[in-house]
VEXKE-576866 format. One record per atom (N, C-alpha, C, O): x, y negated, z; residue in three letters. Coordinates in steps of 0.1 Angstrom, whole numbers, plus 5000, padded with zeros to 4 digits. Each point is the difference from the previous one (the first is absolute). Example, Ala and Ser with C-alpha at 12.3 -4.5 7.8 and 13.67 -1.06 7.14 Angstrom:
! residues 2
513250575078Ala/499149885000Ala/500949885000Ala/501050005007Ala/498649894986Ser/500949895000Ser/499249895008Ser/500549895001Ser/
//
This chain:
! residues 105
501050124998Met/499349885001Met/500549885000Met/501050005007Met/498849914988Thr/500849864997Thr/499149905013Thr/498950025007Thr/501849884993Leu/499749935011Leu/498849914993Leu/499149985008Leu/500749984979Gln/499049954993Gln/498650095004Gln/498949965005Gln/501750184991Glu/498750095002Glu/499449985014Glu/498849995001Glu/502250025010Met/499649985015Met/499149875000Met/498850015002Met/501649894995Leu/499649845002Leu/498450034994Leu/499049975006Leu/501050094982Asp/498650024992Asp/499050075007Asp/498849974998Asp/501450135012Lys/499050095009Lys/500249925014Lys/499550055010Lys/501249844990Thr/500049985015Thr/498749895002Thr/499749934991Thr/499750075020Pro/499049865003Pro/500849875002Pro/501150005005Pro/498149904990Thr/500849885000Thr/500649945013Thr/501049924999Thr/498450115011Gln/500749975014Gln/501050085006Gln/500549975011Gln/499850144980Trp/501250095004Trp/501349974988Trp/501250025002Trp/498449934989Lys/501049954989Lys/501249955006Lys/501050054996Lys/499149845014Pro/501049955003Pro/501150125007Pro/501250014997Pro/498050085011Val/500950115008Val/500750104988Val/501150065000Val/497949954989Val/500750104990Val/501149914995Val/501150064999Val/498849814997Thr/500949974995Thr/501449975007Thr/501150014994Thr/498749955022Gln/501050045007Gln/500850134999Gln/501250014999Gln/497950085002Tyr/500750135007Tyr/500050114985Tyr/500650114999Tyr/498849844993Gly/499650104987Gly/501250044994Gly/500250134999Gly/500549794997Pro/501450044996Pro/501050095007Pro/500950074995Pro/498849925018Ala/500950105008Ala/499450144997Ala/500750104997Ala/497949905004Leu/499250134999Leu/500350084986Leu/500450124999Leu/499449764991Val/500150084986Val/501450065000Val/500150124998Val/500849815005Ala/501550044997Ala/500550165007Ala/500950064996Ala/498249975014Met/500050125009Met/499950134992Met/498950024994Met/502050065006Thr/499750144994Thr/498650065008Thr/499649955011Thr/500050154984Ala/498850055006Ala/500550065013Ala/499249985009Ala/501950074995Gln/500550085009Gln/500249865012Gln/499550005011Gln/501249914984Gln/500049885009Gln/498749935005Gln/499949955011Gln/499150064979Phe/498749955005Phe/499550115010Phe/499649955011Phe/500450164988Ala/499450095006Ala/500649995014Ala/499349995009Ala/502250014992Asp/500649965011Asp/499449875008Asp/499850005012Asp/500249914980Trp/499449875005Trp/498650015006Trp/499749935009Trp/499350154985Leu/498950005003Leu/500150115014Leu/499249995009Leu/501750104991Asn/500050095012Asn/500349905014Asn/499350015010Asn/501649934989Leu/500149885012Leu/498749965006Leu/499550035011Leu/500149894976Leu/498549915005Leu/498950145008Leu/499349985010Leu/500750144984Val/499250075005Val/500250055015Val/499050025008Val/502249994995Lys/500750025012Lys/500249905009Lys/500650005010Lys/498749904985Gly/500249855009Gly/501249914998Gly/500049895005Gly/501050164990Asn/501149935000Asn/500049894990Asn/500750004990Asn/498549925013Thr/499849874991Thr/501249925000Thr/500349954989Thr/500550015023Thr/500949944998Thr/501450034991Thr/500749934993Thr/499350195010Glu/501250064990Glu/499449994986Glu/500649934992Glu/498350135005Ala/499349984986Ala/500049894996Ala/500150004988Ala/499849885018Phe/500049904992Phe/501449915000Phe/500349904994Phe/500450195013Ala/501649935001Ala/500650054987Ala/500749944992Ala/498850175006Ala/500650094990Ala/499649934984Ala/500750004990Ala/498049965013Leu/499349914988Leu/500549884998Leu/500149954988Leu/500250005020Leu/500849834998Leu/501250015000Leu/500749905004Leu/500150224994Thr/501450005000Thr/500450034987Thr/501149994996Thr/497750054997Thr/500450044985Thr/500349864992Thr/499649895004Thr/501250144986Pro/500449884989Pro/498849934995Pro/499849884998Pro/499250235000Glu/498949964990Glu/499049915008Glu/499049954994Glu/501150055018Ala/499149945014Ala/500149834999Ala/501049945001Ala/497950004996Thr/500249845001Thr/499349965011Thr/498850005001Thr/502149975009Leu/500149965013Leu/499649845002Leu/500649904995Leu/498350105013Gly/499949885009Gly/501149975010Gly/500550095006Gly/500049784996Ala/501149955009Ala/499550065013Ala/500950045008Ala/498049974995Asp/499750085016Asp/499750145002Asp/499450045009Asp/501050054979Ala/499950134999Ala/501350075002Ala/500150125003Ala/501249804996Val/501150084999Val/500550055012Val/500750104999Val/498949855016Asn/500650045008Asn/498950075009Asn/499449945008Asn/500450194990Leu/499050105006Leu/500550015016Leu/499150015009Leu/502349974993Ala/500150065013Ala/499449895010Ala/499650035011Ala/500349814984Glu/499749915009Glu/498350015001Glu/499449975010Glu/500050084978Trp/498350035001Trp/500050105009Trp/499149975008Trp/501650164995Lys/499850095005Lys/500149985016Lys/499250035008Lys/502349884994Lys/500149955014Lys/498949905009Lys/499750015012Lys/499949904979Ala/498749925001Ala/498650095001Ala/499249955008Ala/500550144986Asn/498950105004Asn/500150075012Asn/499250015009Asn/502150074992Asp/500350055012Asp/499849915013Asp/499250035009Asp/501449874991Ser/499849915011Ser/498349954999Ser/499549995011Ser/499849984980Gln/498550005001Gln/499550125006Gln/499049995008Gln/501350114989Ser/499750145006Ser/500150015015Ser/499250075007Ser/501949874996Glu/500750025014Glu/498649915009Glu/499450045009Glu/500449824986Asn/499349915007Asn/498650044999Asn/499349975009Asn/500250104980Leu/498750085003Leu/499850085011Leu/499149995008Leu/501850094992Ala/500050145011Ala/500249935015Ala/499850055011Ala/500849814987Val/499849935017Val/499049965003Val/499550015011Val/499849924977Gln/498849965002Gln/498750105004Gln/499149985008Gln/501250134985Arg/499250125001Arg/500050055017Arg/499049995007Arg/501850034996Ala/500650045012Ala/499349905012Ala/499450045009Ala/500849824988Ala/499749915010Ala/498649985000Ala/499549955010Ala/499650094979Ala/498749974999Ala/499150135006Ala/498850005003Ala/502250124996Met/499750125007Met/499949985015Met/499150045006Met/501849894998Ala/500449985016Ala/498949905004Ala/499450025011Ala/500349894981Val/499049915006Val/498450065002Val/499349985010Val/500450114979Leu/498950095001Leu/500150075009Leu/499149995008Leu/502150114997Lys/499550065011Lys/499949955011Lys/499550075009Lys/500849824993Ile/499949915016Ile/498649974997Ile/499350055008Ile/500149894981Leu/498549965001Leu/499350134998Leu/498849995002Leu/501650124995Leu/499150115004Leu/500150035014Leu/499050025007Leu/502149994999Gly/500149995015Gly/499249945008Gly/499350055009Gly/500649814987Val/498949885004Val/498850055000Val/499450025010Val/500350004978Val/498450054999Val/499550135007Val/498950005005Val/501950094995Leu/499950125008Leu/500049965014Leu/499450085007Leu/501349825001Ala/499949995012Ala/498949925002Ala/499549985011Ala/500049964977Ala/498849905004Ala/498650085001Ala/499049975005Ala/501550124987Ala/498750124997Ala/500050105014Ala/499150095002Ala/501849895007Gly/500150125011Gly/500550124995Gly/499850105007Gly/500949914981Leu/500450134997Leu/501550065004Leu/500450114997Leu/
//
């Protein structure tokens, strides 16, 4: 499949994505594409997109080059959310204790 064939079959809202990543996908051999899809299926999205973005055919945006920084920021955000969840659960447990005490249980 050529890039133009891919673009012809792509809905309008997704054409910018295909324009950016399509050249790298089209340049892959069948085995490389299968290996890349396997990474996605296994949930290794960071590794899959790192492989995609490092191909010579990829047309990268300036902010897409350093995946390590994106992963670090994402991991930091995940840690922050975990702390927030733990704090919310502690407050809910205290409130449950107050409600049970008020109810005489």
